[in-house]
N, C-alpha and C positions, 0 to 999 in steps of 0.2 A: 773462657779468655786464652786459654792453650788449646783450641780446637784448631785442626788443619783448616787451610783456607778452601781446599776443594770439597771438603765435607759441609763447611759452611754454605757454599756456593750450591751445592746439591740441595740442602735443605731449604735454602730461600728458594730455589726455584719450583721446588715440589709444592710450597707453601703458597708463593705467590701465584702460580698457574698450575692448577692440579692437572690440567691437560698434558702438561709436559712429562709427569709421572706416567700418565697412561700411554700415551703416544712417543715411544722412546725414540722415534726416528729423529723428532726435533732435536733432542737432546745430542743424538749422534752428529746431526749436521752442524750444531752449534761447536760441538768438540772439535770436528773436522775444521771447522771455519778458524778457530782459535789456533788450532796446530799449523794451518796454512799461514796465517798472518804471523805467527811466530818464526815459521821456516823463512819466510819473506825478509824479515827483519834480520834473521841469523845470515842467510844469504848475502843481503846487501852488505853487512859487516865484514863476510869473509870474502867477497870479491876485492876488496881492498888489498887484503893478504895474498890472494892468489887464487882464481877459479878453477884449478886442478881438482882440490878438495871437492867441491861443489859438484863437478862432473862425474867425479867417482861416487859421490853420494847419490845422485840422482841416478846414474848407472845402475846401482846397487838396488834400488828402489825398482 
């Protein structure tokens, strides 16, 4: 019950699709996709406050 979400997610994917644990590229891509979605959501909210911070953030990357 008190398990972290990330840990549970990792265990579920390995159980449901054993290929994922072997082929790490798929998990990396999924993580990147999740990160991109989160960033897009964050940027949409930040744009209302001011796009200057986003420009600085993207420039740092």
